N, C-alpha and C positions, 0 to 999 in steps of 0.2 A: 536615340540610343541604338546600338547594334545588337543583334541577337543571332546566334547560330542555331537556336532551337527552332523547330517547325511547329506552328500552331495548327492543330487538326480541326477542320470544320466539316459541317455537312454539305455546305455549298459556298461557292465563291462567285461573286459577280464583279466583272471588271468594266467600269464605266457607269456613270449616274445619269445616262440619257433617258429618253422616253420609253425605253424598254427595260433597261437595267434597274432604274430606281423602283418602279412599281413591282418588278419581279422580286427584288430583294425584300420589299415589304411583305409580299405574299408569302415568300419563303419563311420569313420571320414569324408571320401570323400562324403558319403551320407548325411552329415550335422548333424549327430547325436552327442549329447554331450556324450563323452565316456572317460573312464580311462582304462589304462592297468597297472597291478601291477606286479612287478618283484622283487624277494627277493635276487637275486644273481647278475648276469651281463646280460645285454641285449644281446639276441641272442639265448638263449636256449641251450639245450644239443649239438645240431649239431655244432654250431659256437664256443661254449666255451670249451667243453670237449669231443666232439664226432667227427663227420666227418672232420671238418676243421683242427683241430690240429693233429689228428691221420694220416690223409692222407698226411699232410705236412711232418710228420716224416717218413711215409712209403716211400715218394719220396726220402728223404735223405738216407734211408736204401737201396733203389734200386740203387742209385748212387754208394754207397760203394760196393754193390754186383757186379755191372757192372765194376767198377774199378778193382776189383780183377779178373774179367774174361777178362780183356782187351787183354791179350795174345791170347785168343781164336779167337779174331778178327784181330790179327796181329798188335796190338798196344802195345808198350812198356810203362810201368809205373814203378814208384818206389814202395816202401812199402806203404801200405794203412793203415791209422789210422783215427779214428773218434773223433772229438771234440764235445762232448755232450753239452757243453755250447753254442756252435755256433748253433747246431741243435735246442736246446731249445729256443734260442733267435729268430731264424727264425720262429719257430712255434708260439712263443708269439707275434711277430710282426704281423703275419698274423691274428691271433685271435683278437688282439687289433684293427686292421684296420677294420675287418668285424664287430666287436661289436660296434665300434664307428660309423660306417656307418649305422648300424641298428638303433642306438639311434637317430642319426640326421634325419633319414628318418621318425621316429615317431614324432620328435619335430617340423617338418615342418607343422603339422596339428594343426590349431588353436583350433579345438574342441576336440582334444585328449590330455589327460594329462598322462604322465608317472609317476607312483607312485612307489617309491622304498621302498619295505618292504614286510612283510610276512602277507598274507591274510588268515583269518579264517571266516567261516560263523557264523553269529549271528542268522539269520533265513533264509528262503528260498530266500529272495531277498536282504539281507544285509550282508556285510562282514566288519570285523574290521581289519585294517591293522596296524601291529606293524611296525612303520616307521624306516628305517635305521638311520635317523637323530635323532631319539628319539621321544617318544610320540606315540600316536595312532590316527587313523582317521577312520571314518565310511563312507562307500560308499554303496549306495542303487541303484538297477537297476531292471527293469522288465526282462531284458535279461542278463544272465551271462554265460560266456563261459570259460570252464576250459581247460587249456593247460599247466598243471603243470609237465608233463614229468615223468621221472623215474630216479632211482639212482642205483648204484651197490648193488647187493644182497650179504650179508655176511653170509656164512653158519655157522650152529651151531657146530663148531669143538672145542673140548676141548683145551683150552689154546690159541686159536687164538686171543682172545681179549687182550692177554698179550704180543704179539709179534709185531714188527714193520712192518706189511705187507703193501703192496701197492695195490691200486685199479686202475681202468682204467684212473682215473684223476691224481692221485699222481705220477704214474709211468712216466708220461710225463714231470715231473719236475726234474727228475734225472739229476745231473750235471756231472756224470761220468758213464762209462759203467760197469754194474755189472760183477763180476767175474763169478758167476753162478746164473742165474735167474731160479727160480722154478715158473712155471705157473700152477696154480690150476684151471683147467677148460679147456676142449677141444672144446669149442664153437668158434664162429666167433671172438669174442673179444680176447680170449686167443691165438688163432692161429695167428691173425694179429700181436699182440705184441710179441709173441714168435719168429716168423720169423724176425720181425723187429730188435729185440735186438740181435738175432744171427748174423744178418748182421752188426750190430754195433760192434760186436766182443765178445759178451758174450757167455759163455757156457749156453745152455738152455735145461731144461727138462720140458716137458708138462705132467701133471698128469690128467688123465680123469677117472672119476668113471664109466662111461658107457663103454660098450664093444668096442665102436669105436668113433673116432672123428666125430664132426659135425653129430650127430646121426639122425638128421631130414632129411639128404640127403640120396639118395640111397646108398646102401652098396658099389657099385663099385666106386662111387664118393668119399665116405669117405676113402676108401682104397687108392685111387690115391692121395688124399691129404696127407695121412700119408707117402706114398712113397716119395712125394716131400719134405716134411719137414725133413724126415730122410736123404734124399739126401743132404739137406742143413746142415746136421750135428746136427740136433735136436734129442734128445732122447725122445721117445714117450712111455708113460706108460698108457695102457688102463686097464679097470677092476681094477683100483687102487683107493681105497677109503681112503681119509685122515681122520684119527680118532683122531689125536692129533697134536699139534704144540707147539714148545718151542724155546726160544732163546738159542743159544749155539755157542761158538767159532766165534764171529763176524758174525753171520748169524742166520739162522732159520733152525730148523730141523722139518720135517714132518714125522709123523708115518703113514705108509700106510699099508693097508690090502687088500688082494685079496678075491674074492668070495670063494676060497678054504681055506682061513684062513692063507695063507702065509703072512708074514710081512716084511717090509723093512723100515729102517730109511734113510731119504734122506736129505742131507745138501745143503743149498743154501745160497749165500751171500744176496740174495734178494728174496722175495716172492710176486708174483702178484696173487691176488685173482680175478678170472674172472669166476664166477659161476652164471652169469645171472644178471638180473636187476629187481627191484621192483618199482611199481608206487608210485609217491609222493602224496599219499592220506591220510596217517595216521595223518597228522597235519593240515588238511583243515577244520576240524569241520563239516564234511559232515552230521552227524546226526542232527545238528541244522537246516540243510536245508531240512531234510526229505529224504536224500539220503543214500544209503548203497552201499557197494562194494561186489564184488564176493569174493570167498575164497582166491584169490591171491591178492586182494587189488585193482583191477581195477574197474572203474566206468562203469557199463553196459550201453550200448546205443543201439538204433535201427539203421536201415540202413540210417537214416537221421541224425545220431549223436545226437539225442535227448535223454536225460536221462529220468528216470521215473518221474522226477519233471518238470512240464511245466515251460518253460522259462529258463531252464538250459541245456546247451550242454556240451559235453566232446569231445575234439579233440586231436589227436596225441597219444603218448605212453600211456597216462593215461586211455584210453578207452579199452585197451587190444587188439587193432588191431596190424597188423604187425609193429614192432618197427623201422620204417625207416623214414628218413626225407621226402622222396617223398610221402610216405603214409600220413604223417601229413599235407603236403601241399595240397594233394588232399582232405583231410578232410576239410581244409579251403575253397577250391573251392565249395564243396558240401554245407557247411553251408552258405557261401556267397550267392549262388544262391537261397537257400531256404529262407533266411532271408531278403536279399536285392534285389533279382532278381525275376525271373519268377516262381521259385519253381520247384519241380519235380526231384531234384537231389538226388541220392542215391549211397551208396557204393556197392550195390548189383551188382554182375557181374564184379567187379573190378578185373583185372588180377594181381596177385601178382608178384612182381619182386624185385630183389635185387642183389647187387654185394658184394662179400667178397674180401677184398683187401689184400689177400695173393698174392704171386707171384709165378706162374701165377695166375691171378684172377679167381674166380669162379663167373660167371654170371649166374643167375638163373631166370627163368620166368615160370609161370604157375605151373602145377602139376609135381611132381616127378613120376617116373615109378611106384613106390609102391603106391602112392596116386591115380594115374589113375586107377590102377587095383582094388584098394580097393573101388573106386567109381563105379565100374562095367563096365568100358570101356574095350572093346576088343582092345588091343593096338598092335602097331608095333613100334619097337625101331630102330632108325637110330643111327649109331655110327661111329665116324671117329677119329683116333688118330692124335694128333697134328704133329706127324712126317710125316704125309702125307699131310700137309697143306703147300703150296708153300711159302707163306709169312713167316710162322713160321720157315721154314727151312732157308730161306734167312736171317732171324734175329737171327738164332741159338737159338730159343726159342721153343723147340719141346716137352716140358713136358706137360702132360695132354691129354685130349681128349674132343671131342664134342659129345653130346648125345641129341637126340630129341625124344619125345614120341608123336605118332600120333594116332588118332582114326581110326581103321581099316575099320569101316563102312562109316564114313563121310569124311575121308581124312583131317580132321581138326587137326591142331597142338595143342596138349594139354599142352605141357611144354617142357623145355629144360634145360640142364646144360652144360655150356661152361666153362670147366676148361682148360684155355689156355691163352696165351698172349692176353691182352686186351679183356678178356672174357666178361666183362660187356658191352663193345661196341657192340660185336657181338650179345649178348643176346638182346640188344635193337632193333636190326633188326628183331629178331624173335618176340619180343613183338609187334612191328608195324604190322607184318604180322598177328598175332593173333587178334589184335584189328580190323583189316580189314577183318577177317575171311577168309583169303586166304588158299586154300588147300596147302599141302606140295609140290605138284607138281609144283606150281608156283615158289617156291624158287629153286626147282631142275632145272627148265628151265629158270630162270631169267638171264638176261645179266648183270652181276655185274662186275665192273671194275677189271682188273687184273693188278698187283697182290696185292689184298687186303685180309685182314683176312675174311671179309664178303663173299668174293667170294667162300670160302670153303664151304658155305652152299649148293652150287651146288652139290659138291661131297658128303657132308653129306647125303643129301636126295636121292642122286643117289644110296646109299647103300640099299635103300628099293626096288629098281627095281628087 
């Protein structure tokens, strides 16, 4: 149904992601009359097409990998095959469960209404929602919170719009294993999917325009990732820029060119485009609200997540901060404290951390070595290969290494990269130490249970002696 009337609210949240959903709940708990608008499915990127489904599929791929390695552990198995329809159903069931749980969590608040549709600003305090059920509706509030997330970036490659390429969402809906998967992009998303589908049984080629994979990491980390992927049977092409794409022979052909001008035609049965993400701001009508974006489309905010327009906040991927679920959730905590609590919350000083779910994982916290040096720190670097970690040896998971960067003057830990089995869990220990401002010597001398992966931090920091 259509309505020309405007519903007056205390607060309006646009997007049900990992910042918007809990914020809407907190606002409702405070007794405010509020609405939250969602144009897709409840849960946001993480639940619907990001962390939850991809890590469910990563788990299936790891089981296939370990099954093929069973003889290394003295276990006999038969031939290994992967049923992608079962993998897909398992993923869908988990997503459906989480999304439905999120929806029910919001519906239990009497003063919170979930509105399904696409919201656009009419002015700085009013949005018009094109409803999924048909018609439109206007909502007005003194406080509006944007949590609209991001979507895959599609590069301007000649012919790409005429070939049936996949993105990070559609690739998870495949019902069979590709014969040869071309992965365009050597960042985190491309690497996770590339290794995943190699373990499902596909031939995989990763094409990266930059000189190395994961170029924001230190060079030694990037090179080790490449060695791991190539050890898994993945072909890695760096310094390879795609300049054309076309359909041919039941697949896709990419035209590649090197910095030296060398060319190559590369055929694949399937093409995954994983060349980054762009914020969902182009269809929000931001100009009507008096808001503008930066050159990449993000909504600029201050450290309190306030936009340039009083009464409008931007949380999560849309504000250009680190594009991670835990960062978005911390954005929620900051806004909740400032709007509903005692105030004084800020993202200033927040220690960055993330995990890349290749196998072995890359757990990252704080500054890279390159970043620390560029910031003017005099650094010392601790390094320990995983083949010297007792627990990793016992598990026969010795690929990768641990690396920590410390300030030579203050003994504070500045950052770390843990490229190893359960690297994200070990990185969390270092994050805790950094939040507590512990010197590296505390972890060198700490009594950590044996034999755990975290215990290896003793030996990691002992390399600085």
